[in-house]
N, C-alpha and C positions, 0 to 999 in steps of 0.2 A: 103780581103773579109768581109762581113758584118758579117759574121759568128763567124770569128775570134776577132770581138773587144771589147776591154775593158771595163769591164762593169764599168760606172761612179760611182763617189760617190752614189748616190742614191741606185744603185742597191747592195752596199754594203755595205747598212746601213740595207736596208730592205731584205737582202738575207738570203744565210744561215750563221752561225754563224765560228767562225774558227774551223778547226778541234781542236785545243787545247783543247777549251770550249768545244767539248760532250765527251770529253776521262778525265773532272775533276774529282777527290773523293773526300770526308770529310774524309781523313786518321784519322782525330782526331773522328769522329763518328763513323768512321770503327773498329777504336779500341779497343772504350767504349763497342760497342757493342760486339766485338768478346771479351770484359774482364768481360764479362755482361753476357754471354751464357757460358766460362770456370769456372764462380763462383758455375752457376749452375751445371754447368755440375761435378763439380769435387767432390762434397760429394756425389753423387752417386757412382761414378767410385771408390769413398777411399771407400766407404759400400763396395761393391764387392769385391773389389782389397783385403782386409780386410777380406771378409767371413760374415761380419756383418750381420744382419735381413733389408730389404725393412721399417722396421715398422720405423727405426730411421726417414726416411725420411718424411716417417709419422709424427710424432712425432715430428719435426722440420714447417713443413707446421704448423699441427694446432694451435703449439705458434704461429706462424705466424699471422693465422689468429686470435689466442684469443687476442696475442697484440694492434695489431690493431682495434678490435672490443674495447679491454678496453678504449682504447684514444678515440676512437670515442665517448662511452657515455660519458668519464670524462669530454672532451667537449662539450657534451649535457649538462647533469647538470650546469657546467659553466655559460653557455647562459643562460638557463631557472632562474638561480638565478640572473646575471645580470640583465632579465628581469622584474626580479621582484625587485630588488632596483629600477630601471626607473619609471617605470610605476604600482605600485603594483595593481589599480584597475584595467587596463587593463588586467595584466598579471592576476588575476583572474577569469577575462574573460575569456581568452582562455583556463580555466579548466588546476590551476596547481595545481597539487595534494594536495592532504590533510597534507599531511605531512609538505609540502614548504610552509603552510598558514602561516601567526603569531599567535602568541601564545594569545594575546588577544578577536582572533576568539572563539576560542575554549574553555576557560578560563574568568567566566565570574567573576572572581577577580584581573583577569589580565587587567592594564592600557593601552593604548597607551602613548606613549613620542614623540610626532611629534616637541614639542619644545626643549626635550632633543636631539634627531635628527637633528634637524637644529643646535642646539650649537653645538654638534660635528662635522656640515661638514662646521661648518664658520671656527673652530679649529684646523679644517683635518691639512692644509697646515703645519702648527706649531708642530703640533704633530709629523709628518713626518719629522721634523729636531729633533725633539728630538729623538726619533729613531734610523736614523742614526748615530746620534751625540755618541746614546748608543751603535752603533755598533762599529765604531769607534776608542772612546778611551776606552770602556771596556772591549765587546769580542774580538775581533782584538788582545787588549795587552794580553788575557789571553791566545787564544787561540797560540798563537806564545809561550809563556814561559810555554806551559804544556811539548814541546816536542821537541828536536834539529831541527828534521823533518819538523819543523812546526813552522820553522822561518821565512821564508820569506811568510808568509801566510797572506792575505789581501782582505779588501772586495773591489776591481771595481766600483761597483756598488749599493746604496742600495734605490730602487724607491717603494716604499707603492700604486703605483696609484696614481686617480686618487678616487677611490669609498672609502669611507669613511666606518667606520665602524659602523655596525646600531642594536638601540635597537627594537625587536622588539616585547618585552611589560615589563611592570613593575610591580611586585606583592609586596604591600605593610605587613610585619605581626603584626597583631594590637591583637592575641588570645593567651596565650601560650607563652608571651617570657617576660622577663626584665623589670622592669620599664625606668630599664640603660640602654637601649640598642637600638635601630632601626636596624631592617634585612629587605632589601633587598634582590629579586633576580630581575636583569635583564636576560633576552635571550637574549642573543649577537647575531650577524650576521654579519661573515667578509668577505667578497663575491671581493677579490681584482687581479687585472692583475698587481700583483706590479713584479717589476726584483730588484733581490738581485743575485750578479754576485759574485763571488770568485775565487783567483787562489793561488797556491802556487807558485811560477817563481821559486825555487829551482828544480822541476821539472815536468813545464812548464804546469802543470794540472788546468785546468778552469772544474770550474762546477756553478751551481745555482740553482736558484726557478724561477719559468714562472708565476704562477701567485697562492695562496691560496683561500682556503674556510673554516673556520670554524664554529659550531655554537656550543652553550651550555647555560648549566643555571652558575649564574656567579653569587653569594652569597657575598653582600656588607655588613656589621658590624659595625657601626659606636656605638665605645663604648668605656669608661663609657661615660655617658652623666653629665658634670658639670656644676656649675654654675658661671662661670666666663669663658671668651674669650680664645681657641676660639667656648667654649659649648660642643667641642668631645674631648678624651684624643686622641683617636686611628680609626683608618680605617683598618680592615682586609679584605682582596678579595680575594675568592676564588671559585673552582669549586665545586660544588656539586656532580659529575660526570665528568669521563672523556669527554672533547669534543670531537664532529663529527670532524674530519682531513680529507682534503683529499690538496694535491698537486701533480703538474707539473713541473715536473723535468726541465732542462735543460744541456746542456755541458754531462762532463763525467755522471753526475749524472743519466741524463738522463735513463742510463740501471735499476734504479730504477723505473721505468715506466713500466718494465717489469711484465704481471702479475706473482703473484709469490711475486716477488721482493718487488711489487709497497704496497700491503697490509705491509708485513714486515718491510718496511722502515715508514712506517706512525705509525706502533705500534711502535716502539722504539722512535720513537719527542713523541708522548704521555708519554708513558715512563716519558722521560725525564719531558714534561709538568708536568706530577702529581707528579714529587718529590718538586715540588717547587710548583702546583698552585691546585692542587683538593687534598681534603679532605683529612687526615684532616692534608695535608700540606697549609698551605696559606702565603700572604704577610701581614706582619702588617708596617703601617706608624705612626706612633709617632707623634701627635701633640699639644700633653705638654708635660713633662718631664718621665726620664725613671721609677721611682719609680710608678708612677700609671700607667704605660703598664704594669708593670713586668708580670703580672698575666697572659695578653695576649700572651707572649710568653710560657707558661707553662700551656696550655689548657687541660684540664678535658672532659675525655668526662660528655656527661650527663648520661649515664647507657652503658647497656650490656643486649642484647636482647641473650637470648638462645633460639632457636629453635629447638625444636623435630619436625623432620620428620617422621613423624611414616608410614602413607601407604596413599592407594589411591584404589578408589573402581569404576569398571564401567567405564571403560576407553572405547578409541576408539580401536580397530583391526585395525592396518594398514597395518598390513603384510599380503601379496596374493600370489595367487603360480596359475599357470597354467596360466598368463597374465590378473589377474584379477578372474578369474573364480571360484576361494576359497579361502574363505579368513580366516585370521587364527588371530594371537595375534599381541602381541606387545611386546618391548623389554624396559619400561620406566627408565627413568632416571629422576629427578630434578636439577636444576639450581636454584641456591637461589641466591639472590644481594641483600644487604640492602651498598645502596651509593655507593663504590667503590668497596667493598671487594665481592667475587663470592666465591662461593663454589658447588662443584657440588656431587651428589650421586652419592655412585654402580648404575650397572646397571642389574634390574631384568630379569632374560630369559624368554619370550612368557608366559608371567601375565599380565590380566586386571583384576586384585587387587594387586599390590604388595603391600609389608610389608618392608621398609626400615631398618625403629628405629635408625633411628639416629639423632643424635643431634651432633649442631652447635651454635656456639658464634665467637657474631661480636657485633665492637663498635658501638657505637651510638654516632656523634659529633653534628650534627644538625638537630634533629627528627621532626622543623616546616620544613614540605617540603620534608624528606625524606621519603620513604617508603618501604617498602618490599616486591621484588619481587617475585612472583618464577613462572617458565616454568617448562613444563614437553615435556617431547621429549620422539619418538621412533625411538632407536637405528637402523640406515644400512647402510650399507656399504660405500655406495658413498653421500646420503643426509637424514640426520633424521626428523621425520616426528612432526613437531608440535601437540601436544596432550592434549594444555590447557595453561591457566596461572591464576597466583592471584597476584593482589596487595592491600597489606593493610596498610593502615595510621599508623605511629610510635604514633602519640600520642595517638591515643582508648586504641594501646596496654600500654603504660603505666599508663594514668587513669586506666585500669585495674586492670592492673598488671599481671594476671594469664587467657590465654583464652588457652581452652580445648575442637576447637572444629571440625567440618567436614562444608568445604564449597565447596561451590559448583564453576567446571571448568569456567572462561570465554571464548566467541570468540570461544566454540566450542558444539555440542549438549550433551555431557552428559559427566559427569566425575565428581566424588568427594574427594578433600583432607584430610585427617585428619592432625594435626597442632593442637600443642602445642605449647604458645607459652609464656617465662616468662617474667618480668621486672626485672633487677636486678638492685637495687641503689647500688649507690656509696657510704660505708660507712667510715668517717675519724678514725673509733676508731676500734679497736680488743674484744670490748663487744657480738658482736654473729660471736665472730670467729671459739670459738668451738661447734656452734650451726650448723652452717653453716658447718661443718668441718664434723659432723656427719650426715647430711643429704646426702651430695655427696659420703660419706663411704672412708674418706681418707684414703686410707690402709699407716701403718707407713711403710714397703716394698715400696711401690708406691706412690714415693715423687714426681715425674716428670709423672703420670700416669694420667688420669679418667678426672672430669669436673675443673671448678675453682672454687676455693673458695675465690681469690682476682685478684685484677688488679693490676703489677707496673708500676709505669710511669716514664719514665726517659729523664730526660732534660738534654742533652749533651749541656755544653757549650765552654767549648777551653781548654787550655794544658796549661803546663808554662815550657822552659829548659829540653827539649826532647833531647835524648841524637842525633847524628849525624848519626847515625846507620854504613854502615856497612865501608864507605870512610869517615874520616877525614875533618872537616871545611866542608864540605858539607853539608847544608841542606836536610831533611828528605821530604818524600810528606807522612804525617801522617794519615792514615786512627784507626777508630777505632770499634775491634772486640765487641758484648757481647753475652753472652750468657746466657741464666736459663735451666737448664736438657737437651733437645731438642730441644731447640729453636733457632736459634742464628740469629742474626740480624747484619748488616751494617754500619757506618755510610759515608760521602760523604769523599773523599780524598782532602786535601789541600794539592797544589805544592809549595815546595823549599822555608818551614819555618821550625823551631823548636818550634813555640808559635803560632800553630794553632785555629781558633774562628769556633767552628760548628755552633753551636744556633739551633740544628735539636732536637725530641722529638722521644722516642720511648716508645711499651708499647709492656708488655710482660700476657702473663693470667698465675695466678702462682694457683698450683692444691696444695702444702701446704707451706705455710710460714716458719711455723716452722723447715724446715729442706732441705729445698730448698736454693739456695745463688744467686748473682749476678756473674759473672764471665768477668772481661772487659780484653783489653790483646790492647796497640796501636803498630800499626804494618808501618813498611814501605816497602810502595805499592812496591816503584821503586826497591829497595833489597829485599825483602821481607823475614828481617828479625822482630824481634818482641823489640821493644822499651820500655816495661816496661808491669807490669799486676800487679791485683790487685782483693781481691776477699771480696766479702761483703754478709756475711749469713742475707739475710731476716728479721730474727729472730730478728736483732737489730731496725729493723724499728718500729715492735711491741710494743715498749718500748718508744718510742720518741713523742713529741706532733703531735698530727693532724697526727704518723705515717708517717714525711717527714723529709729527712734529707737534709739538703744542705749546702754545704762542699766542699774544694778542697781536695784531696786525693794523697797520698805521694804512688807515680811508685814504686813495689816492680819490682829488677833486670833493673834499668835502671841508670840515670843520680840522681847524690844526691842530687837534689833540686827537679826534677821532680816530679808532680803535675798534676791531671786532675781535672777542677770544674766541678763534676755536682748536679743537684737537683731529691732527687730520693721521689715518694710520692708513700705508700701501700694503697691497699682500696678497705676493703672486700667487696663480692661480697653479698647485703641480696636479700632476696626476700619478699618483704612486703606482710604479708596473710592482705588481706579485711574483714571486717564481713559484710556479703550480706545475706538478709534473703532469704530464699528455692528458690523462684516464681523470685531472679534477673533474666533479658532478658539485654543482652548486644549485641547480634549481628548485632542487629541493626543498635549498633554504629561503628561496624568493613565497614568502605566503601572502596570500589576503586572510587580513584579519576574520575572528569566528561570525562575524553579522557582515551580511549587505546590506542593502538602504530601506529593504521590507523586512528586516531581523528574520533573513532563512541564513543557513548550514552550508557557510560555499563554501571552494577549497579551488587552491590555484595549483596547475598542474602545467606548466610550462616546459616546452618539446623543447631542447637540443638539437634540433633538424638542423643541416646547412638553410636547407629552405623546401616547405611544401609544395607541396604540387600547382603546377600550373594552373593558375584560373584563369587567364586570358594571353590568351594569345597575340604577341604582336609587340609587348610592353618589353620593353629594355630590363636585364638584369639590374638588383640594386645597387649602386656603388657608395660606397662608404662617404659622410659628406665631412665638412668642413674640422678639420682635428685630427683625420684620420687616416692611410697611406696614402689615396687620393684628394684631391680636392680639385672640383672645377674651378674656371676662374671669376672673380671676381668684378660683379659691375660696379664700375667706380662713379663713387656721387660725394659731388662736394658741395653738396649743399641739402639740407630739412626735407624731406617730403613732409606734406600738409599731416599728416598722421605719424608723423617722427615724433612730435613729444610726449609719448604717454604722461598720464597721472602724475601728479607732484608724488606720491607715495606709490606707482608701480615699481617693485621692485626687478621682475622679470626685464629679461633680453629676448630678440631671439635671431635669429640667423638662419639661412637656407638654401639647399644646395639648386644652381643653373642649370642642372643638368632634369629640373622634374617639368612638367610639363608647363603650356602654355599660363596666362592667366585665367584665369575661372571669371565667369560674371551673375554670381550669387544673384539670386531675385530679389531673395528678403533680407532684411537688416534681422540679424537677431541679436540676444541680447549685451552679446560683445562681438563685435568686430573680427575680421582674424590678425591675430598679432602681427602688425607691421615687420617686416621686412628689412634684414639690411644689409644682406649679399646678394638678393636679387629681387625682381620685380613678383614676385607671385604672390605674394597676403598684404599688397599695398588695400591701401580704404577701400571700402567697394564703390563708392562714385567713381575713382579714378578705373577698375577694373570693369566699371560700364560703359564709362566712356570710349575705351582701348576697344570693346565690344563692338560698341555702334560707329568708328572709327574706321573698324574691317568690316563694318558691314556696307558705309559709302565709300570704300575702297574697291570691293564687288568685283576683284578680278582687271580694276584700273587704276591708272596711276596718278596719285595728286599731287598736287604739289606741293611748293617747300612751304605752307603754312594753310595745312587740309584741314585746323582748328579756326581759323582765323587770328586778327592781331590786334594790338589792343597800346592806345597812347598814352600814356604818362610824362608829364612833366613834377620833377623828382629835386629838390632844389632844399636846403636848410638854413635857417634865417639864424645870424647869429644873433640880431639885436632879441628878435621873441623865444628865442633859444629852442625853437621847434621843426621840426622835422616837415617839410609843408611838400604833399602831393597832390597834386591834379589831375583828376581821371575825364580824362575829355573824349573820348569816345573808342569804339570798337568797327572790326569791319570783319566781312566775311567771316560771320560765323556758323555754325554748323546750325540746321532748323532740329528744335524737338517735338513738333509735328508738324501736318499736312499745314497749320496756319501758320509756321515760324518759332519763334523764340519769344519770350518774356525776362532778355537778360538782366540783369545790378550784376554791381562788383562789389565784394569783398575785399578788405584790406588788413591783414594783421603786422604787426614788426616784429620779427619772431626776435627772442622765443617766446615774447607773451603772448599766450593766446588765450587770459579771458576774456571775460561778456566784457568786458569795462574796456577794453584796448582794439574792440574789431570797432572798424568801421565799414558803412554800406551805403551805395549809391540808391536811387530811386530806380524803379521800374521800369522798363522800356515796354510798350508793348508790342507785340507781332513785330519785328523787327530781328533783318539780322546786320544793322549797323546802325546802333543804339549811337545817340550823342547824350554825354552825362553834362560833359562840364560842368563838373563838383569838387570842392577843393578840400581837402583834412588835415589836418593837420596832429602829431604827435612831440608831447613836450619829453625830447629829449635834447641829449648836449652832443657837439658836434664829435666829441672822442670816443661818446659812448653808442653813436649811430653807426662809427666807422664799425664793430664790431658785429653788429644786424643786422637781418635780414629783412625784408621785401616780402611780406607773401600777398600776391592781388590773385584771386579767383573771379574767374566769369561765370555768374550760374545761371543757370532758369529756375523762374519763381515760381511760375505755376499757380493756379486757382486751390483754394480751401480743398481739402481731401481730394488734391488732383494727386495723379501717376508721373504725375508732364515735372516732377523735380529732377531734378541732377547737376552734376559737371558739366558746363562749357568749355573748358580751360584755366589753365592756371601760369603764370612763370614767377619763378621765383629772382627776386633784381639783388644781386649784393651790394649793399652801399659801403664799401672800401677804400671807392673812390679819392681822390685828393681835387676833383672837379663838383665837390658834393656842395660847395658852398655857394657857388655859381650857377649851380644847377644845369639842368640840359633837358631837352625836350625828343622822345624818341616812340617810334613803336616797336614793339615786342610780339614773337609768334610765342599764339599761345599753346601748352604740350599738354600733352594726358597730368604729369604730374609734376611739371614745375621745371624739369630736368633742362639743362642744355640749352635757354633760350636762345634764340639767335638775337641782335639787333639791328631792324632793319634800317641800311643807312636812309 
């Protein structure tokens, strides 16, 4: 039959597909889709199963969106910067932001350097070869030797890309400079699609950097100029302030691009750069013999700027209520910058005419090109509002020596700021010391507190024949801890050597050099033990020529031939008073540079009025703070507060008047906490301020007992056999409640001045109790002579949960360890206070 005829080849080709083809399934794709669905649904199911809030899902989604948006914005900025480098004119015409324009567009005294950019572009392949050699032959062995876990560390790829470093402008200083030096400011910009990959084979770990952006002002100093070839004795390179940095990570380090972590990682890298390349740190390249450049390795500041941050008036009211229908006041505070030094004042609540009456002291190393920058903000729970700014050229301050003026704030419609600026000259003799001590009212009983009368400059050179530490025949990892009074600083760590070379500079503000002394201790970072120490009374320097001491010091409690080479110089801070006619006007000389943050041309018009119109009734008139004609009493402090030890490279010092209002209680933590004050309690750490406010709320018109914050029981003794300080935390009683359920207390211990993470000790957390029992023992590796010079910092804190606001300080106590009974030990109850001062021992 014709109907049963088999189909031909053509029919098979053009007809229906085989049955198996219609049922084919992409198994791999289906499993991937199921896995993705499971991965999305599993967190939701887990949250519901554990009874957690759905807000965690929203938080995760928000974090994911934020991360993608952040990476997109970073890629956009990179493309825009690359477009600017490839075709500057076309990029400008397409509307590049003013802040991205080259420096020569804004500053008439900044010149273009296209010939230099062409030279760098031609040399770029060879510069890349040098940097790759530096990574592989210097950095890689150093990282491998730092720790046994990094023994397989290696760079697999080092490529800086095709885009060379670009110099957007050059400024040469011809005025107010030494005739034997040349100062250049280079506006540098590097936007590179570089690839730097590394791996640790032992742990199968790979990471790297995909692109880097760095923008900043690099200063190059050629000095001294000499009459023989090569005409320049040395080359010094450094950044005037921290450069702007942005990094795109790859591999495991790609996690650092997560919002929150990206800013933290960039900040850590900037801190590393600051330790080598940001003022006062510098790289010095000698071009002649070592003798001629010895002074470059021991830089002395040009002067000290004492800033009296007094008051402001007629500020803008930024706080609003009822969705903007009702206007309120502001909670103003100030941020003060001098180069790389940053100070933050306390917050004055709800006041448009705040009175701070605070004093800060800052070092000035390079005043050509350096300015005093002040910004005022209104503190808010989310984002602080801008209230105005001010920038003053330090060259003009040096000329005038003393400025006491009201300045009109820029970039805002209204507002005035009252400043008193003093330029202090560094004198190499003690002829004016008695007068300076009288001017700052240096009290005999307060040798560590108050304004500074002098400056100690310390150059740490090297050490010889250090002992091996705990392990015999093993080289230590030495570092040096230095302290004067309540301020401590620390050198870098030198690995696996008993003859380390540091070549680092440190500075200390000194209140009374006749009564203070420098304490130095060499420690082994690996085994946390002392390698030797020494004490140098600063009064020894007063009798020396130029108040300078340069020698090797024999270390105590160390090896028989262990020594430390240092150079010490003491300089008296003297305010030179100039004779001026009564009608002398100097306000016109204090000016703002020609460009503000956003490239707008502005000018400063300081007003010489004695005081502007009163903005707020009921406030006392401003009184000159310490160092002026009048000075309120200074609160006695014998022990350091928790924030009294600033960062190891922090050069700032603050002091403030007690006449200012009571301590505020900022409800948020800003980028930088208020700079700790030495002369009063108005700039203590935020945790202490909040605790004091909570204590006032608890009091509420009633009289609290002798121990309003409760007590803690401690056993303290020194074990001579183990050479350790043993501290037993037994219990606490009558703590304050952080919430209706009580508190979740734990105890944190430091042995001051060591506040590193490795030196911290913590107990477990006791849940929902005001009378916790810990009975935990802790020890610190320290000798008996050393421990008697130190202080035990004990703080009781509330833990709270993850993302909880119920975290804070419950009380603290500072225990002096100078007692002769330390070897026997004691067990006592101590009263907790807000800042640990004046602890009362309960018998």
